[in-house]
KOLLUMSE-672655 format. One record per atom (N, C-alpha, C): atom name; z, y, x. Coordinates in pm, 1 decimal. Example, Ala and Ser with C-alpha at 12.3 -4.5 7.8 and 13.67 -1.06 7.14 Angstrom:
BEGIN
   atom         zz         yy         xx
      N      780.0     -569.0     1319.0
     CA      780.0     -450.0     1230.0
      C      780.0     -330.0     1320.0
      N      708.0     -225.0     1285.0
     CA      714.0     -106.0     1367.0
      C      787.0        3.0     1290.0
***
This chain:
BEGIN
   atom         zz         yy         xx
      N    -2025.1      826.4     -263.2
     CA    -2014.5      691.7     -256.5
      C    -2001.5      645.8     -373.1
      N    -2131.3      527.7     -422.6
     CA    -2084.6      452.9     -546.1
      C    -2014.2      336.8     -526.1
      N    -1985.0      302.0     -609.5
     CA    -1876.7      181.6     -642.1
      C    -1927.6       54.0     -585.9
      N    -2041.7       15.8     -588.9
     CA    -2115.1     -119.6     -486.0
      C    -2091.9     -103.1     -382.8
      N    -2097.6       22.1     -317.6
     CA    -2088.7       53.5     -175.9
      C    -1965.2       58.3     -136.3
      N    -1883.6      149.9     -201.4
     CA    -1727.6      102.9     -192.5
      C    -1690.8      -34.3     -184.1
      N    -1718.2      -97.8     -267.1
     CA    -1661.9     -209.4     -283.0
      C    -1732.5     -334.7     -170.1
      N    -1870.3     -293.3     -102.1
     CA    -1887.8     -363.4       13.2
      C    -1812.2     -339.3      126.3
      N    -1772.0     -181.9      132.9
     CA    -1705.1     -151.8      276.9
      C    -1565.2     -222.0      221.3
      N    -1526.6     -220.1      126.1
     CA    -1368.9     -291.3      115.0
      C    -1403.5     -416.6      150.1
      N    -1503.2     -509.4      135.4
     CA    -1504.9     -647.2      145.3
      C    -1510.8     -671.0      309.6
      N    -1593.1     -560.2      360.4
     CA    -1623.4     -595.6      523.0
      C    -1479.1     -581.6      574.5
      N    -1387.3     -479.0      552.3
     CA    -1261.8     -418.9      631.0
      C    -1126.6     -569.7      611.4
      N    -1200.5     -633.8      466.6
     CA    -1138.3     -721.2      453.9
      C    -1112.7     -855.9      561.2
      N    -1234.5     -903.5      546.0
     CA    -1299.2    -1012.1      655.4
      C    -1259.4     -978.9      771.9
      N    -1326.3     -834.0      817.9
     CA    -1235.8     -802.8      932.7
      C    -1090.4     -827.0     1002.9
      N    -1011.5     -789.2      892.8
     CA     -872.8     -788.7      865.9
      C     -798.1     -909.9      931.0
      N     -878.7    -1057.7      830.6
     CA     -808.6    -1161.7      869.5
      C     -856.7    -1207.3     1010.7
      N     -943.2    -1199.9     1086.1
     CA     -959.9    -1201.7     1216.6
      C     -811.3    -1208.9     1298.0
      N     -747.3    -1111.4     1248.7
     CA     -598.8    -1105.5     1338.7
      C     -542.8    -1213.3     1303.7
      N     -517.6    -1231.6     1199.9
     CA     -418.9    -1376.0     1135.9
      C     -444.9    -1493.5     1221.6
      N     -328.7    -1568.6     1294.0
     CA     -328.1    -1618.4     1378.1
      C     -224.0    -1772.6     1316.4
      N     -307.3    -1867.3     1347.0
     CA     -215.5    -2007.9     1300.4
      C      -22.3    -1986.1     1345.3
      N       15.0    -2052.6     1227.5
     CA      166.0    -2003.0     1235.8
      C      275.6    -1901.1     1224.3
      N      123.2    -1774.5     1194.4
     CA      200.0    -1649.5     1109.3
      C      205.6    -1622.6     1015.0
      N      342.2    -1539.4     1001.3
     CA      426.0    -1513.8      867.2
      C      361.9    -1368.5      859.7
      N      228.8    -1363.9      711.6
     CA      224.9    -1224.5      702.4
      C      209.4    -1164.2      593.3
      N      259.1    -1055.8      573.4
     CA      286.2     -952.0      464.7
      C      119.4     -938.7      440.4
      N      153.3     -959.9      288.3
     CA      -10.7     -897.4      141.6
      C       21.6     -822.4       85.4
      N      -53.1     -672.1      129.6
     CA       -1.3     -585.3       25.7
      C      -91.3     -629.3      -91.1
      N     -161.7     -469.9     -151.0
     CA     -131.4     -486.6     -283.7
      C     -260.6     -384.5     -301.0
      N     -394.7     -364.2     -377.7
     CA     -486.7     -316.3     -417.1
      C     -603.5     -357.4     -409.6
      N     -735.0     -296.9     -455.7
     CA     -837.1     -349.6     -477.4
      C     -912.7     -374.9     -342.1
      N     -850.7     -357.1     -190.4
     CA     -928.4     -382.7      -45.6
      C     -844.5     -484.5       -6.5
      N     -707.2     -493.0     -114.5
     CA     -648.9     -608.5      -10.2
      C     -679.2     -726.5      -70.1
      N     -755.7     -713.6     -229.5
     CA     -744.7     -850.0     -297.2
      C     -927.0     -924.5     -205.1
      N    -1001.4     -817.0     -184.3
     CA    -1104.7     -902.8      -46.5
      C    -1069.6     -959.7       79.9
      N     -966.8     -876.8      127.4
     CA     -864.3     -920.5      247.6
      C     -825.6    -1070.7      217.0
      N     -722.6    -1096.1       64.4
     CA     -673.1    -1201.3       50.8
      C     -769.9    -1311.1       27.1
      N     -891.5    -1266.7      -47.9
     CA    -1001.0    -1379.2      -49.5
      C    -1053.6    -1442.8       75.2
      N    -1031.7    -1339.4      137.9
     CA    -1148.2    -1406.4      283.8
      C     -985.4    -1477.3      367.2
      N     -893.3    -1443.1      341.2
     CA     -777.5    -1515.9      396.1
      C     -757.8    -1643.7      349.5
      N     -760.3    -1674.8      239.9
     CA     -779.2    -1763.1      145.0
      C     -905.8    -1927.7      229.5
      N    -1034.0    -1810.2      272.5
     CA    -1123.6    -1909.9      276.2
      C    -1073.6    -1932.0      457.9
      N    -1049.8    -1877.2      505.4
     CA     -976.1    -1909.0      643.3
      C     -896.4    -2027.4      627.7
      N     -758.8    -2042.7      522.8
     CA     -668.3    -2146.9      527.5
      C     -730.0    -2271.0      481.9
      N     -845.3    -2249.7      414.5
     CA     -866.7    -2373.5      345.3
      C    -1007.1    -2453.2      451.6
      N    -1083.1    -2360.5      505.7
     CA    -1175.5    -2427.3      598.3
      C    -1114.0    -2435.2      752.5
      N    -1020.3    -2378.3      823.4
     CA     -974.0    -2383.8      913.7
      C     -828.8    -2448.9      947.4
      N     -768.8    -2491.2      827.2
     CA     -628.0    -2546.2      801.0
      C     -542.2    -2475.1      866.9
      N     -541.7    -2316.1      866.4
     CA     -429.8    -2244.1      930.0
      C     -291.9    -2290.5      842.0
      N     -223.2    -2284.5      925.8
     CA      -93.7    -2298.7      891.3
      C      -23.0    -2194.6      888.5
      N      -31.2    -2092.6      808.1
     CA       44.4    -1958.7      760.8
      C      137.8    -1959.5      642.6
      N      218.9    -1870.1      666.1
     CA      274.1    -1851.1      525.0
      C      274.0    -1642.5      464.2
      N      259.9    -1663.1      329.4
     CA      222.8    -1506.7      312.5
      C      382.7    -1450.3      230.7
      N      384.4    -1306.3      295.4
     CA      498.7    -1245.7      166.0
      C      453.6    -1150.4      111.0
      N      441.6    -1133.5      -20.8
     CA      365.2    -1030.6      -89.5
      C      405.2     -916.1     -112.7
      N      353.1     -813.0     -194.1
     CA      415.3     -702.3     -237.5
      C      407.6     -683.5     -372.2
      N      338.7     -774.9     -439.4
     CA      368.3     -722.9     -590.6
      C      320.1     -884.5     -641.6
      N      327.8     -883.5     -759.0
     CA      323.1    -1025.3     -810.0
      C      137.9    -1051.5     -871.0
      N      121.5     -947.5     -824.4
     CA      -34.8     -980.0     -862.1
      C      -83.9    -1045.1     -690.9
      N      -54.1     -979.8     -620.8
     CA      -97.6    -1050.5     -497.1
      C      -43.9    -1207.9     -446.2
      N       92.4    -1225.5     -555.0
     CA       88.1    -1343.2     -555.8
      C       33.3    -1464.0     -601.6
      N       -3.9    -1402.2     -696.1
     CA      -68.3    -1482.5     -805.7
      C     -215.0    -1542.5     -729.4
      N     -280.3    -1469.1     -701.9
     CA     -407.9    -1465.3     -626.5
      C     -389.4    -1550.3     -511.1
      N     -288.6    -1487.3     -426.2
     CA     -299.8    -1585.6     -298.3
      C     -229.7    -1742.1     -291.5
      N     -180.6    -1762.6     -436.2
     CA     -134.3    -1901.4     -453.6
      C     -282.6    -1965.5     -526.4
      N     -311.6    -1933.3     -588.1
     CA     -446.6    -1950.5     -672.8
      C     -505.6    -2021.9     -538.0
      N     -582.0    -1946.1     -417.4
     CA     -640.9    -1979.2     -319.6
      C     -589.0    -2084.7     -203.0
      N     -456.9    -2144.2     -218.3
     CA     -392.5    -2208.2     -147.7
      C     -310.5    -2208.3      -30.3
      N     -265.6    -2023.1      -52.6
     CA     -192.6    -1940.0       62.0
      C      -65.4    -2017.4       21.3
      N       54.7    -2052.5      117.7
     CA      195.3    -2066.1       65.4
      C      287.2    -1950.7       74.0
      N      329.0    -1900.9        0.7
     CA      397.3    -1805.0      -63.2
      C      516.0    -1792.3      -57.0
      N      598.0    -1727.9       37.0
     CA      757.6    -1725.5       46.2
      C      820.3    -1579.1        2.4
      N      903.2    -1565.1      -38.0
     CA      997.7    -1466.3     -100.6
      C     1020.9    -1367.1       72.7
      N     1017.9    -1257.7       31.2
     CA     1110.0    -1182.3      166.0
      C     1208.3    -1244.1      219.0
      N     1327.7    -1257.7      149.6
     CA     1436.6    -1286.6      142.9
      C     1486.3    -1438.4      235.8
      N     1322.5    -1528.3      223.3
     CA     1334.2    -1674.5      228.1
      C     1266.5    -1658.2      439.9
      N     1225.4    -1540.6      447.1
     CA     1187.3    -1545.0      637.7
      C     1300.0    -1447.4      699.8
      N     1284.4    -1452.0      826.4
     CA     1334.8    -1411.3      891.6
      C     1271.1    -1272.1      956.5
      N     1153.1    -1247.6      982.4
     CA     1077.2    -1155.4      974.3
      C      906.7    -1162.7      932.2
      N      868.5    -1071.8     1019.7
     CA      694.6    -1108.4      923.0
      C      608.1    -1045.4     1061.2
      N      506.3    -1109.5     1099.8
     CA      454.4    -1113.4     1233.6
      C      348.2     -942.3     1206.1
      N      319.4     -968.8     1090.8
     CA      193.1     -878.6     1045.9
      C      148.7     -820.7      905.6
      N      156.2     -737.7      866.9
     CA      145.1     -664.7      724.7
      C      -22.8     -650.4      697.3
      N      -56.3     -666.1      638.0
     CA     -201.5     -585.9      625.8
      C     -168.2     -559.6      473.3
      N     -241.6     -407.1      460.3
     CA     -219.3     -366.8      296.9
      C     -336.2     -251.5      331.4
      N     -328.7     -186.3      188.5
     CA     -397.5      -80.6      181.9
      C     -391.9       36.7      225.3
      N     -427.8      128.9      127.3
     CA     -388.8      278.9      186.4
      C     -412.4      384.4       46.1
      N     -391.4      459.1        5.0
     CA     -456.0      581.5      -54.7
      C     -513.0      684.2      -22.3
      N     -490.5      727.0       76.3
     CA     -524.6      865.0      186.4
      C     -460.0      803.5      330.7
      N     -515.4      854.2      415.4
     CA     -480.4      836.7      597.0
      C     -530.3      995.2      657.1
      N     -455.2     1024.3      717.3
     CA     -450.0     1173.6      749.3
      C     -490.4     1123.4      899.8
      N     -558.6     1273.6      936.4
     CA     -565.6     1246.7     1108.0
      C     -483.3     1196.9     1216.4
      N     -352.9     1190.0     1153.4
     CA     -252.4     1218.6     1242.0
      C     -165.3     1059.2     1189.1
      N     -268.6      955.7     1129.6
     CA     -219.6      846.6     1095.1
      C      -84.5      846.7      954.4
      N      -73.2      929.7      948.8
     CA       -4.5      921.0      805.9
      C      -38.2      889.4      654.9
      N       46.9      836.8      563.4
     CA      -35.7      766.9      465.7
      C       18.4      810.5      367.9
      N      -34.8      814.0      229.0
     CA       -0.8      786.9      106.2
      C      -62.2      654.8       46.8
      N       88.9      572.8      -12.8
     CA       44.7      469.8      -77.6
      C      164.5      448.3     -227.4
      N       83.7      353.8     -305.8
     CA      158.0      339.8     -462.9
      C       48.8      384.2     -577.1
      N      -83.7      379.7     -498.5
     CA     -171.0      377.2     -624.7
      C     -185.7      290.6     -721.2
      N     -172.2      172.3     -634.3
     CA     -181.8       28.4     -709.7
      C       -6.7        7.6     -769.4
      N       84.0       96.0     -781.8
     CA      228.0       40.6     -833.5
      C      298.4      -19.1     -738.0
      N      289.5      -60.8     -623.3
     CA      359.8     -113.9     -545.3
      C      472.4      -64.4     -457.6
      N      449.0       65.3     -433.3
     CA      468.0      125.9     -304.5
      C      644.1       83.3     -260.3
      N      716.0       61.1     -362.2
     CA      820.9       -6.7     -301.1
      C      829.8     -130.8     -211.5
      N      810.6     -251.1     -310.0
     CA      802.5     -349.6     -219.8
      C      732.1     -328.1     -123.9
      N      585.9     -277.0     -119.6
     CA      509.4     -213.1      -16.8
      C      608.0     -195.9      140.7
      N      673.3      -65.5      118.3
     CA      795.2      -72.2      204.0
      C      878.6     -140.1      308.0
      N      918.4     -152.5      170.6
     CA     1007.5     -285.8      214.0
      C      959.0     -381.4      315.3
      N      866.4     -464.4      239.6
     CA      752.8     -538.1      369.1
      C      734.3     -478.8      469.1
      N      652.2     -372.3      477.5
     CA      651.8     -295.9      578.7
      C      732.5     -265.2      687.3
      N      844.7     -255.0      636.5
     CA      990.4     -187.0      732.0
      C     1021.9     -365.7      762.9
      N      981.6     -450.2      746.9
     CA     1051.5     -582.1      795.2
      C      963.5     -661.5      904.3
      N      808.1     -560.1      887.5
     CA      698.0     -658.3      993.4
      C      683.9     -586.1     1091.4
      N      656.5     -707.5     1199.2
     CA      650.1     -659.3     1361.8
      C      532.0     -538.6     1375.0
      N      425.2     -571.2     1283.9
     CA      312.9     -462.8     1290.8
      C      260.5     -419.4     1167.8
      N      203.7     -347.0     1158.5
     CA      158.4     -311.7     1050.7
      C        2.1     -236.4     1068.2
      N      -81.7     -290.3      963.7
     CA     -214.1     -236.9      953.6
      C     -249.5     -236.5      822.7
      N     -345.6      -90.9      826.6
     CA     -420.0      -29.2      702.1
      C     -565.4      -77.2      671.2
      N     -591.4     -145.9      569.7
     CA     -712.3     -146.8      554.6
      C     -807.1      -47.7      452.8
      N     -867.0       27.8      523.4
     CA     -940.0      118.9      416.3
      C    -1093.2      149.4      410.6
      N    -1178.7      182.5      298.9
     CA    -1273.9      234.8      293.7
      C    -1296.2      367.1      398.1
      N    -1424.3      435.4      370.6
     CA    -1405.0      557.6      486.6
      C    -1344.4      700.7      437.1
      N    -1379.4      655.4      250.2
     CA    -1313.7      758.9      160.0
      C    -1186.4      798.0      183.9
      N    -1104.7      705.6      217.1
     CA     -926.3      720.6      236.1
      C     -937.8      750.3      356.6
      N    -1040.8      861.4      457.6
     CA     -962.6      912.0      573.1
      C     -985.7     1070.3      522.6
      N     -893.4     1119.0      540.6
     CA     -889.1     1295.6      543.4
      C     -838.0     1337.4      650.2
      N     -860.1     1471.3      635.6
     CA     -795.5     1563.6      738.6
      C     -639.0     1594.6      698.5
      N     -589.7     1611.9      590.0
     CA     -447.2     1673.2      541.6
      C     -424.5     1563.9      459.1
      N     -312.0     1549.1      394.8
     CA     -278.8     1450.9      287.8
      C     -240.2     1532.7      167.2
      N     -278.8     1485.7       43.6
     CA     -221.2     1567.9      -98.4
      C     -294.6     1552.6     -227.9
      N     -445.8     1523.6     -180.1
     CA     -517.9     1527.7     -267.6
      C     -508.4     1399.0     -367.5
      N     -483.2     1313.8     -316.9
     CA     -437.9     1189.9     -378.9
      C     -329.6     1238.1     -474.9
      N     -302.7     1229.6     -578.2
     CA     -138.6     1227.3     -626.8
      C      -40.6     1159.4     -550.1
      N       32.5     1203.3     -546.7
     CA      186.2     1121.9     -433.3
      C      280.2     1033.4     -571.7
      N      267.0      892.9     -533.5
     CA      367.0      820.5     -648.3
      C      500.7      854.8     -595.8
      N      596.7      855.3     -671.8
     CA      713.6      831.6     -652.2
      C      792.6      755.6     -776.9
      N      858.2      618.2     -700.7
     CA      916.0      538.7     -833.3
      C     1055.2      602.4     -807.2
      N     1085.2      572.6     -968.4
     CA     1210.5      594.9    -1018.3
      C     1274.1      541.8    -1120.4
      N     1406.1      551.2    -1120.3
     CA     1438.3      446.6    -1228.8
      C     1476.1      524.3    -1353.0
      N     1476.2      411.1    -1497.2
     CA     1451.0      499.6    -1587.8
      C     1560.8      576.7    -1662.4
      N     1620.9      532.3    -1624.3
     CA     1791.2      587.2    -1629.0
      C     1776.4      745.3    -1602.0
      N     1796.0      802.6    -1704.4
     CA     1797.1      989.6    -1659.6
      C     1641.3     1023.6    -1561.2
      N     1553.4      956.3    -1613.1
     CA     1434.5      995.8    -1568.5
      C     1343.4     1102.3    -1597.2
      N     1414.6     1162.5    -1706.8
     CA     1317.9     1271.6    -1737.6
      C     1413.4     1379.9    -1681.8
      N     1512.2     1383.6    -1609.4
     CA     1591.2     1492.5    -1541.3
      C     1523.2     1459.2    -1429.6
      N     1503.8     1359.0    -1370.4
     CA     1436.6     1395.9    -1233.6
      C     1284.0     1429.5    -1305.4
      N     1232.2     1403.3    -1376.1
     CA     1084.4     1462.0    -1426.1
      C     1091.2     1652.4    -1375.8
      N     1212.2     1652.9    -1477.0
     CA     1199.3     1812.5    -1492.1
      C     1261.5     1917.9    -1366.0
      N     1355.7     1838.3    -1241.0
     CA     1350.7     1874.6    -1125.2
      C     1225.0     1858.7    -1035.6
      N     1160.4     1762.6    -1070.8
     CA      999.2     1779.7     -969.6
      C      927.0     1914.3    -1047.1
      N      943.2     1925.4    -1180.9
     CA      836.8     2057.6    -1227.6
      C      920.2     2178.3    -1173.5
      N     1044.6     2148.6    -1187.1
     CA     1096.2     2333.7    -1115.8
      C     1078.9     2336.5     -951.8
      N     1057.9     2219.1     -875.1
     CA     1011.4     2237.5     -738.1
      C      879.2     2300.8     -769.0
      N      783.4     2279.1     -876.2
     CA      652.2     2326.0     -844.3
      C      540.2     2195.9     -818.3
      N      622.4     2058.9     -816.1
     CA      551.9     1925.3     -759.5
      C      420.9     1915.3     -877.7
      N      433.6     1958.1     -962.6
     CA      344.1     1936.4    -1102.6
      C      334.0     1775.5    -1110.8
      N      444.8     1726.4    -1189.0
     CA      455.8     1583.2    -1189.1
      C      381.1     1547.3    -1329.6
      N      318.3     1418.3    -1331.8
     CA      294.1     1312.6    -1448.0
      C      350.0     1217.9    -1426.4
      N      380.9     1171.1    -1539.6
     CA      377.1     1027.9    -1561.2
      C      306.0      917.7    -1565.1
      N      292.7      796.0    -1458.9
     CA      212.4      721.1    -1453.5
      C      254.0      659.3    -1604.1
      N       94.9      564.7    -1641.0
     CA      128.8      595.0    -1811.4
      C       45.5      429.8    -1787.0
      N       56.6      319.2    -1883.1
     CA      -11.9      189.1    -1907.3
      C      -68.1      206.7    -2040.0
      N     -146.0      268.3    -2075.2
     CA     -214.1      280.1    -2230.9
      C     -108.6      352.0    -2277.8
      N      -67.6      352.1    -2376.4
     CA       72.0      432.9    -2423.3
      C      173.3      429.9    -2408.4
      N      196.4      355.8    -2318.2
     CA      341.8      273.5    -2273.2
      C      342.4      337.4    -2107.6
      N      504.6      430.2    -2090.8
     CA      488.0      456.7    -1938.1
      C      497.8      286.6    -1835.6
      N      449.3      340.1    -1738.9
     CA      418.3      228.2    -1611.5
      C      521.7      158.2    -1565.1
      N      512.2       50.0    -1562.0
     CA      662.2      -31.8    -1513.3
      C      607.5      -85.8    -1425.8
      N      661.3      -97.4    -1255.6
     CA      653.5     -156.7    -1161.3
      C      700.8     -274.7    -1156.8
      N      684.1     -341.3    -1064.9
     CA      734.3     -502.6    -1075.7
      C      916.7     -491.6    -1051.5
      N      960.1     -433.0    -1010.4
     CA     1106.9     -366.8    -1000.3
      C     1135.4     -351.2    -1121.8
      N     1076.2     -311.9    -1263.3
     CA     1093.4     -234.0    -1369.4
      C     1133.2      -97.1    -1350.8
      N     1065.4      -10.1    -1272.2
     CA     1103.5      115.4    -1238.7
      C      956.9      196.6    -1323.6
      N      981.8      340.5    -1315.7
     CA      866.5      398.9    -1341.8
      C      813.4      494.7    -1222.3
      N      696.2      538.6    -1233.8
     CA      632.0      597.0    -1165.3
      C      583.5      759.1    -1200.4
      N      628.9      845.5    -1118.1
     CA      592.6      996.8    -1161.5
      C      495.1     1041.5    -1021.4
      N      413.1     1065.5    -1087.8
     CA      266.6     1118.2     -983.0
      C      269.9     1273.8     -945.9
      N      247.8     1335.9     -838.2
     CA      274.3     1458.7     -813.0
      C      135.6     1508.5     -730.0
      N      140.3     1590.5     -812.5
     CA      -67.8     1628.3     -811.9
      C      -34.2     1765.5     -701.1
      N      -30.6     1756.2     -565.3
     CA       24.5     1885.3     -453.6
      C     -126.2     1936.9     -434.9
      N     -205.2     1839.5     -439.2
     CA     -295.2     1928.8     -378.5
      C     -346.7     1919.3     -235.3
      N     -246.0     1952.3     -135.6
     CA     -183.4     1920.4        0.8
      C      -52.7     1941.2       40.4
      N      -69.1     1881.2      147.4
     CA      121.3     1815.4      167.5
      C       83.5     1893.6      341.6
      N      161.8     1991.9      369.4
     CA      167.1     2113.1      460.9
      C      269.5     1984.0      570.1
      N      360.8     1963.4      505.9
     CA      470.6     1916.0      617.6
      C      553.1     1763.1      527.4
      N      485.5     1632.5      582.6
     CA      526.2     1522.2      503.3
      C      623.3     1480.6      495.0
      N      680.1     1506.0      638.2
     CA      824.8     1453.7      675.4
      C      907.0     1559.4      607.7
      N      915.3     1701.4      569.5
     CA     1002.1     1755.4      513.1
      C      975.6     1713.8      353.0
      N      860.1     1731.7      299.0
     CA      882.4     1640.3      128.2
      C      922.9     1523.7      148.0
      N      894.3     1411.6      172.0
     CA      997.1     1294.0      191.9
      C     1132.9     1335.6      202.0
      N     1203.8     1414.8      314.5
     CA     1333.8     1439.4      271.9
      C     1383.6     1504.6      154.7
      N     1279.1     1564.1      106.6
     CA     1321.9     1649.0      -29.1
      C     1351.5     1561.0     -127.3
      N     1224.9     1477.7     -157.9
     CA     1214.5     1403.4     -264.7
      C     1326.5     1273.5     -252.1
      N     1330.8     1228.5     -150.7
     CA     1418.3     1093.1     -106.7
      C     1556.9     1128.1     -172.8
      N     1576.8     1274.0     -158.0
     CA     1766.1     1285.0     -174.1
      C     1786.8     1332.2     -346.9
      N     1649.6     1333.1     -406.3
     CA     1658.7     1367.6     -552.0
      C     1764.9     1222.7     -627.5
      N     1869.6     1235.9     -654.8
     CA     1924.5     1126.3     -748.2
      C     1838.3     1070.7     -815.0
      N     1834.4      943.9     -820.7
     CA     1710.4      865.0     -948.0
      C     1609.0      837.8     -838.4
      N     1529.9      899.9     -740.3
     CA     1442.5      865.3     -695.4
      C     1467.3      731.9     -600.7
      N     1355.6      598.7     -600.8
     CA     1385.6      503.1     -545.4
      C     1321.6      475.0     -387.0
      N     1216.4      548.3     -401.5
     CA     1121.4      498.3     -271.8
      C      975.5      612.9     -357.8
      N      912.8      690.8     -225.6
     CA      822.9      830.7     -200.9
      C      720.0      724.0     -135.3
      N      615.3      759.2     -194.7
     CA      486.5      686.0     -120.8
      C      430.5      757.1      -23.4
      N      524.7      851.6       50.5
     CA      462.2      892.4      182.9
      C      511.4      770.8      294.6
      N      400.9      716.7      376.5
     CA      405.4      649.5      462.2
      C      399.3      686.3      580.3
      N      523.6      713.3      640.4
     CA      504.5      803.2      760.4
      C      526.4      741.8      942.3
      N      426.5      746.3     1024.6
     CA      489.5      650.2     1116.0
      C      521.5      538.6     1157.7
      N      450.9      470.7     1035.3
     CA      417.6      323.4     1025.7
      C      368.5      268.2     1041.8
      N      225.9      269.8     1100.4
     CA      109.0      210.5     1110.0
      C       69.6      186.9     1247.7
      N       36.9       56.1     1290.7
     CA       -8.2       60.7     1423.1
      C     -151.7       45.8     1412.2
      N     -210.0      -44.2     1330.1
     CA     -376.8      -20.0     1316.9
      C     -413.7      -26.3     1217.1
      N     -561.2       61.7     1208.3
     CA     -652.8       93.4     1096.5
      C     -761.2       31.1     1129.5
      N     -781.3      -17.4     1028.3
     CA     -969.1      -93.0      994.1
      C    -1033.0      -32.7      907.3
      N    -1144.3       49.7      926.7
     CA    -1207.5      167.7      830.8
      C    -1328.6      116.3      789.3
      N    -1388.7       88.9      704.3
     CA    -1496.7       51.6      648.9
      C    -1600.7      152.6      666.5
      N    -1714.4      142.9      733.7
     CA    -1812.5      265.5      749.2
      C    -1952.7      192.8      670.0
      N    -2022.0      285.7      683.2
     CA    -2190.2      242.7      678.4
      C    -2256.4      141.2      804.7
      N    -2182.5      177.5      907.5
     CA    -2194.6      119.4     1030.5
      C    -2139.1       15.1     1062.2
      N    -2031.2      -45.6      985.1
     CA    -1926.4     -150.1      986.1
      C    -1822.1      -98.4     1030.3
      N    -1736.7     -214.6     1075.1
     CA    -1579.8     -188.1     1027.5
      C    -1556.8     -120.5     1200.0
      N    -1465.5       -1.7     1157.8
     CA    -1420.5       78.7     1301.0
      C    -1249.2       48.2     1299.3
      N    -1199.4        5.8     1415.6
     CA    -1054.3      -45.3     1414.6
      C    -1014.1       76.6     1509.0
      N     -892.5      153.1     1479.4
     CA     -843.5      294.2     1537.9
      C     -679.7      210.9     1536.6
      N     -626.2      250.0     1646.8
     CA     -472.0      241.7     1704.1
      C     -418.7      339.6     1662.5
      N     -323.4      348.7     1588.2
     CA     -258.8      433.5     1604.7
      C     -129.3      469.4     1696.5
      N      -39.8      374.1     1735.3
     CA       23.8      358.5     1797.7
      C       13.7      187.8     1846.5
***
């Protein structure tokens, strides 16, 4: 699939997703290229239909975009719940487990998802896979002692690499580093998550397990909605 076709599918699922946003909702707004199209579509609805909604974002990038479109944004600690979070994903397996964090926002994305009543992922069809692992698994780590965390992951055979931003190590909005694990395939995501999250210095892992309610998939025949749970 070429980039133009992929962007078309991303725009379609973004437009489909905002149909689920209702007046008065508190909506979690994810991060990533697909979400950008969704936020554009949501901003259009807010301005044309005068929707009274509040957005809670998962990155400073999404905050800037949403505010530029006239969407009211509040911090997570300013709201008591989120009705619906709409976010992208880097891979979704047949059993609706996911890898997220390609955009570097996995910690905030997971915190917002955990505070949400419902979780919706929007992806183009290339993100649907039988088994997770082809996409490098992001792991967010604190900078202090991070080289030791990296070495431990090497010892485990996880084939780690530092996420880079030019010549510098990539910094998340929380000022942490990201280590990407090149696993090829993940046979037991839950077991892997437990192993990684208990490494001291690891903040969060880009495995999003048993979290999504609905997935909207952009296909050449139009958006397809699948109910995960």
